[in-house]
DSSP file (Angstrom, degrees, kcal/mol; ACC not computed):
  #  RESIDUE AA STRUCTURE BP1 BP2  ACC     N-H-->O    O-->H-N    N-H-->O    O-->H-N    TCO  KAPPA ALPHA  PHI   PSI    X-CA   Y-CA   Z-CA
    1    1 A T              0   0    0      0, 0.0     2,-0.5     0, 0.0    49,-0.2   0.000 360.0 360.0 360.0 131.5   -4.7   12.9    0.4
    2    2 A V  E     -A   49   0A   0     47,-2.9    47,-2.8     2,-0.0     2,-0.5  -0.950 360.0-160.7-106.4 128.2   -6.2   16.3   -0.7
    3    3 A T  E     -A   48   0A   0     -2,-0.5     2,-0.4    45,-0.2    45,-0.2  -0.944   2.5-164.3-112.3 124.3   -9.6   17.1    0.4
    4    4 A F  E     +A   47   0A   0     43,-3.0    43,-2.4    -2,-0.5     2,-0.3  -0.822  15.0 178.0 -96.7 139.5  -11.7   19.7   -1.4
    5    5 A S  E     -A   46   0A   0     -2,-0.4     2,-0.3    41,-0.2    41,-0.2  -0.994   8.9-177.2-143.3 156.0  -14.8   21.0    0.4
    6    6 A W        -     0   0    0     39,-2.0    -2,-0.0    -2,-0.3     0, 0.0  -0.959  27.9-104.4-146.8 160.1  -17.5   23.6   -0.3
    7    7 A L        -     0   0    0     -2,-0.3    38,-0.1     1,-0.1     2,-0.1  -0.566  37.2-105.6 -88.2 148.6  -20.5   25.1    1.4
    8    8 A P        -     0   0    0      0, 0.0     2,-0.3     0, 0.0    -1,-0.1  -0.395  39.0-171.2 -66.3 149.2  -24.1   24.3    0.7
    9    9 A Q        -     0   0    0     -2,-0.1     2,-0.0     6,-0.0     8,-0.0  -0.972  32.1 -88.1-139.2 156.6  -26.0   26.9   -1.2
   10   10 A A        -     0   0    0     -2,-0.3     2,-0.1     1,-0.1     0, 0.0  -0.374  51.2-108.4 -62.3 138.7  -29.7   27.3   -2.1
   11   11 A E        +     0   0    0      2,-0.1     2,-0.3     3,-0.0     5,-0.2  -0.380  50.3 151.1 -67.3 144.9  -30.6   25.7   -5.4
   12   12 A N  B >   -B   15   0B   0      3,-2.0     3,-1.2    -2,-0.1    -1,-0.0  -0.852  63.9 -70.9-152.9-168.3  -31.3   27.8   -8.4
   13   13 A Q  T 3  S+     0   0    0      1,-0.3     3,-0.1    -2,-0.3    -2,-0.1   0.723 133.8  37.6 -65.8 -20.0  -31.1   27.3  -12.2
   14   14 A F  T 3  S+     0   0    0      1,-0.2     2,-0.4    54,-0.0    -1,-0.3   0.336 115.7  55.1-110.3   5.6  -27.2   27.5  -12.1
   15   15 A N  B <   +B   12   0B   0     -3,-1.2    -3,-2.0     4,-0.0     2,-0.4  -0.880  62.8 162.2-146.7 102.2  -26.7   25.6   -8.8
   16   16 A R    >   -     0   0    0     -2,-0.4     3,-1.7    -5,-0.2    26,-0.3  -0.923  45.1-126.2-123.9 147.9  -28.2   22.0   -8.3
   17   17 A R  T 3  S+     0   0    0     -2,-0.4    26,-1.9     1,-0.3    27,-0.2   0.785 111.8  58.7 -62.9 -23.9  -27.4   19.4   -5.8
   18   18 A S  T 3  S+     0   0    0     24,-0.2    -1,-0.3    23,-0.2    -3,-0.0   0.489  77.7 123.0 -83.5  -4.5  -26.9   17.0   -8.7
   19   19 A D    <   -     0   0    0     -3,-1.7    23,-2.5    22,-0.1     2,-0.4  -0.208  62.5-122.8 -55.3 149.1  -24.1   19.2  -10.3
   20   20 A K  E     -CD  41  67C   0     47,-3.1    47,-2.0    21,-0.2     2,-0.4  -0.807  17.0-142.3 -98.7 134.9  -20.8   17.3  -10.8
   21   21 A A  E     -CD  40  66C   0     19,-3.5    18,-2.2    -2,-0.4    19,-1.1  -0.822  15.3-168.0-100.4 136.1  -17.6   18.6   -9.3
   22   22 A S  E     - D   0  65C   0     43,-3.0    43,-2.0    -2,-0.4     2,-0.3  -0.921   4.0-156.0-122.9 153.2  -14.3   18.4  -11.2
   23   23 A F  E     -CD  36  64C   0     13,-2.3    13,-2.9    -2,-0.3     2,-0.4  -0.952   9.3-166.2-133.1 145.1  -10.8   18.9   -9.9
   24   24 A L  E     -CD  35  63C   0     39,-2.0    39,-2.5    -2,-0.3     2,-0.5  -0.996   4.2-173.1-131.8 124.7   -7.4   19.9  -11.3
   25   25 A I  E     -CD  34  62C   0      9,-2.4     9,-3.0    -2,-0.4     2,-0.4  -0.981  11.9-171.5-119.1 128.7   -4.2   19.5   -9.4
   26   26 A Y  E     -CD  33  61C   0     35,-2.6    35,-3.0    -2,-0.5     2,-0.6  -0.974  16.7-162.9-126.9 132.3   -1.0   21.0  -11.0
   27   27 A S  E  >> -C   32   0C   0      5,-3.2     5,-1.9    -2,-0.4     4,-0.8  -0.958   1.6-171.7-109.3 112.0    2.6   20.7  -10.1
   28   28 A E  T  45S+     0   0    0     -2,-0.6     3,-0.4    31,-0.4    -1,-0.1   0.891  86.6  54.4 -70.0 -36.1    4.6   23.3  -11.8
   29   29 A G  T  45S+     0   0    0     30,-0.4    -1,-0.2     1,-0.2    31,-0.1   0.832 118.0  34.5 -62.2 -34.4    7.9   21.8  -10.7
   30   30 A L  T  45S-     0   0    0      2,-0.2    -1,-0.2    25,-0.0    -2,-0.2   0.456 101.3-130.1-101.0  -3.9    7.0   18.4  -12.1
   31   31 A A  T  <5 +     0   0    0     -4,-0.8     2,-0.4    -3,-0.4    -3,-0.2   0.937  64.4 138.7  48.0  49.9    5.1   19.8  -15.2
   32   32 A L  E   < -C   27   0C   0     -5,-1.9    -5,-3.2     2,-0.0     2,-0.4  -0.976  35.6-171.8-127.8 135.3    2.3   17.4  -14.1
   33   33 A S  E     -C   26   0C   0     -2,-0.4     2,-0.5    -7,-0.2    -7,-0.2  -0.987   8.2-159.9-127.7 142.3   -1.4   17.8  -14.0
   34   34 A I  E     -C   25   0C   0     -9,-3.0    -9,-2.4    -2,-0.4     2,-0.5  -0.983  11.8-171.2-119.3 118.6   -4.1   15.5  -12.6
   35   35 A C  E     -C   24   0C   0     -2,-0.5     2,-0.5   -11,-0.2   -11,-0.2  -0.954   7.6-176.7-116.7 125.5   -7.6   16.1  -13.8
   36   36 A L  E >   -C   23   0C   0    -13,-2.9   -13,-2.3    -2,-0.5     3,-0.5  -0.928  12.1-161.2-121.3 103.7  -10.6   14.3  -12.3
   37   37 A R  E 3  S-     0   0C   0     -2,-0.5   -15,-0.2   -15,-0.2   -16,-0.1  -0.661  70.7  -1.6 -88.2 140.3  -13.9   15.1  -14.0
   38   38 A N  E 3  S+     0   0C   0     -2,-0.3    -1,-0.2   -18,-0.1   -16,-0.2   0.882  79.5 151.8  52.1  45.8  -17.2   14.5  -12.3
   39   39 A K  E <   +     0   0C   0    -18,-2.2     2,-0.3    -3,-0.5   -17,-0.2   0.762  63.4   4.8 -77.8 -26.3  -15.5   13.1   -9.2
   40   40 A A  E    S-C   21   0C   0    -19,-1.1   -19,-3.5     7,-0.1     2,-0.3  -0.954  72.5-109.3-151.3 166.0  -18.3   14.1   -6.8
   41   41 A Q  E >>  -C   20   0C   0     -2,-0.3     3,-1.7   -21,-0.2     4,-0.5  -0.727  31.8-118.9 -96.3 153.3  -21.8   15.7   -6.7
   42   42 A R  G >4 S+     0   0    0    -23,-2.5     3,-1.0    -2,-0.3   -24,-0.2   0.826 114.0  63.7 -58.6 -31.2  -22.3   19.2   -5.3
   43   43 A A  G 34 S+     0   0    0    -26,-1.9    -1,-0.3   -24,-0.3   -25,-0.1   0.698  88.3  69.0 -65.4 -18.7  -24.5   17.6   -2.6
   44   44 A D  G <4 S-     0   0    0     -3,-1.7    -1,-0.2   -27,-0.2    -2,-0.2   0.793  85.4-155.0 -69.3 -27.7  -21.5   15.7   -1.3
   45   45 A L    <<  +     0   0    0     -3,-1.0   -39,-2.0    -4,-0.5     2,-0.3   0.381  66.9  35.4  65.3  -0.5  -20.0   19.0    0.0
   46   46 A S  E     -A    5   0A   0     -5,-0.3     2,-0.3   -41,-0.2   -41,-0.2  -0.980  57.6-167.7-164.8 162.9  -16.5   17.4   -0.2
   47   47 A S  E     -A    4   0A   0    -43,-2.4   -43,-3.0    -2,-0.3     2,-0.4  -0.937  12.3-147.9-156.3 139.6  -14.3   15.0   -2.1
   48   48 A S  E     -A    3   0A   0     -2,-0.3     2,-0.5   -45,-0.2   -45,-0.2  -0.874   7.3-161.8-112.2 142.3  -10.9   13.5   -1.3
   49   49 A I  E     -A    2   0A   0    -47,-2.8   -47,-2.9    -2,-0.4     2,-0.4  -0.989  14.9-136.2-125.2 125.9   -8.2   12.6   -3.7
   50   50 A E        -     0   0    0     -2,-0.5     2,-0.3   -49,-0.2    -2,-0.0  -0.663  22.3-149.8 -78.0 131.4   -5.4   10.2   -3.0
   51   51 A L        -     0   0    0     -2,-0.4     2,-0.1     1,-0.1     5,-0.0  -0.749  18.1-109.2-102.6 149.7   -2.0   11.4   -4.2
   52   52 A D    >   -     0   0    0     -2,-0.3     3,-1.9     1,-0.1     4,-0.4  -0.425  34.9-111.5 -70.6 152.6    1.0    9.3   -5.3
   53   53 A E  G >  S+     0   0    0      1,-0.3     3,-1.5     2,-0.2    -1,-0.1   0.829 113.6  64.8 -57.0 -35.6    4.0    9.4   -2.9
   54   54 A H  G 3  S+     0   0    0      1,-0.3    -1,-0.3     3,-0.1    -2,-0.0   0.598  98.1  56.4 -69.3  -8.7    6.2   11.3   -5.3
   55   55 A L  G X  S+     0   0    0     -3,-1.9     3,-1.9     2,-0.1    -1,-0.3   0.595  78.6 110.7 -95.1 -13.4    3.8   14.3   -5.0
   56   56 A I  T <  S+     0   0    0     -3,-1.5     3,-0.1    -4,-0.4    -3,-0.0  -0.437  87.7  14.1 -66.0 131.6    4.1   14.6   -1.2
   57   57 A G  T 3  S+     0   0    0      1,-0.3    -1,-0.3    -2,-0.2     2,-0.2   0.290 101.1 120.0  87.6  -6.6    6.0   17.7   -0.2
   58   58 A K  S <  S-     0   0    0     -3,-1.9     2,-0.6     1,-0.1    -1,-0.3  -0.545  74.8-103.0 -85.8 152.3    5.6   19.2   -3.8
   59   59 A S        -     0   0    0     -2,-0.2     2,-0.5    -3,-0.1   -31,-0.4  -0.645  44.2-172.0 -75.6 123.1    3.9   22.5   -4.4
   60   60 A L        -     0   0    0     -2,-0.6    23,-2.3   -33,-0.2     2,-0.5  -0.962  15.9-150.9-123.6 121.8    0.5   21.7   -5.9
   61   61 A H  E     -DE  26  82C   0    -35,-3.0   -35,-2.6    -2,-0.5     2,-0.4  -0.757  19.3-155.1 -88.6 132.0   -1.9   24.2   -7.3
   62   62 A C  E     +DE  25  81C   0     19,-3.0    18,-2.9    -2,-0.5    19,-1.1  -0.902  16.3 173.3-120.3 137.5   -5.5   23.2   -6.9
   63   63 A Y  E     -DE  24  79C   0    -39,-2.5   -39,-2.0    -2,-0.4     2,-0.3  -0.915   5.4-172.5-133.0 156.9   -8.6   24.2   -9.0
   64   64 A M  E     +DE  23  78C   0     14,-1.9    14,-3.0    -2,-0.3     2,-0.3  -0.985   4.1 177.1-148.2 159.7  -12.2   23.0   -9.0
   65   65 A S  E     -D   22   0C   0    -43,-2.0   -43,-3.0    -2,-0.3     2,-0.3  -0.972  17.4-135.6-154.7 164.5  -15.3   23.5  -11.1
   66   66 A F  E     -D   21   0C   0     10,-0.3     9,-2.9    -2,-0.3     2,-0.3  -0.906  15.6-177.9-120.7 150.7  -18.9   22.4  -11.3
   67   67 A E  E     -DF  20  74C   0    -47,-2.0   -47,-3.1    -2,-0.3     7,-0.2  -0.986  36.7 -93.6-142.3 155.2  -21.1   21.4  -14.3
   68   68 A S    >   -     0   0    0      5,-2.8     3,-1.7    -2,-0.3   -49,-0.1  -0.196  40.3-106.6 -64.8 159.9  -24.7   20.4  -14.5
   69   69 A A  T 3  S+     0   0    0      1,-0.3    -1,-0.1     2,-0.1   -50,-0.1   0.856 123.1  46.8 -57.1 -37.3  -25.6   16.7  -14.3
   70   70 A D  T 3  S-     0   0    0      1,-0.0    -1,-0.3     3,-0.0    -2,-0.1   0.459 110.9-122.7 -88.0  -0.9  -26.4   16.7  -18.1
   71   71 A G  S <  S+     0   0    0     -3,-1.7    -2,-0.1     2,-0.2     3,-0.0   0.523  80.8 115.4  77.0   7.4  -23.1   18.6  -18.9
   72   72 A K  S    S+     0   0    0      1,-0.1     2,-0.5    -5,-0.0    -1,-0.1   0.804  71.9  48.2 -80.9 -29.7  -25.0   21.5  -20.7
   73   73 A L        -     0   0    0      2,-0.0    -5,-2.8   -59,-0.0     2,-0.5  -0.953  67.7-177.6-113.7 128.4  -23.9   24.1  -18.1
   74   74 A V  B     -F   67   0C   0     -2,-0.5    -7,-0.2    -7,-0.2     2,-0.1  -0.985  14.5-144.0-127.2 124.1  -20.3   24.4  -17.1
   75   75 A G        -     0   0    0     -9,-2.9     2,-0.1    -2,-0.5     3,-0.1  -0.332  31.2 -90.6 -77.8 163.4  -19.0   26.9  -14.5
   76   76 A D        -     0   0    0      1,-0.1   -10,-0.3    -2,-0.1     2,-0.2  -0.439  46.9-108.4 -67.8 148.3  -15.8   28.7  -14.5
   77   77 A S        -     0   0    0    -12,-0.1     2,-0.4    -2,-0.1   -12,-0.2  -0.510  32.2-147.2 -74.9 150.2  -12.9   26.9  -12.7
   78   78 A R  E     -E   64   0C   0    -14,-3.0   -14,-1.9    -2,-0.2     2,-0.6  -0.956  11.5-128.8-122.0 135.7  -11.8   28.4   -9.4
   79   79 A Y  E     -E   63   0C   0     -2,-0.4   -16,-0.3   -16,-0.2     3,-0.1  -0.739  25.8-178.7 -78.6 124.1   -8.3   28.4   -8.0
   80   80 A V  E     -     0   0C   0    -18,-2.9     2,-0.2    -2,-0.6   -17,-0.2   0.519  45.9 -83.0-107.6  -6.6   -8.7   27.1   -4.5
   81   81 A G  E     -E   62   0C   0    -19,-1.1   -19,-3.0     2,-0.0     2,-0.4  -0.782  38.5 -77.9 140.3 179.9   -5.1   27.3   -3.3
   82   82 A I  E      E   61   0C   0     -2,-0.2   -21,-0.2   -21,-0.2   -23,-0.1  -0.956 360.0 360.0-123.4 141.1   -1.7   25.8   -3.1
   83   83 A L              0   0    0    -23,-2.3   -22,-0.1    -2,-0.4   -26,-0.1   0.362 360.0 360.0-105.2 360.0   -0.4   23.0   -1.0
């Protein structure tokens, strides 16, 4: 399981509790990427993703991004680390 978490922030025009979080997990060694769009809401403050057994112990690069609930505003993706 990979758990992504983020801190709460004050709402403004670019940051709403209803924003959707998306995640990308990439394995360079396996040339494999897993993309999960709109997996959680910003208000959830975290999201867990179950990984297949063959990914355990592999180097996995993790990214995340947010977009508005209506999909009209999309933030830049952020590299959040390697497992």
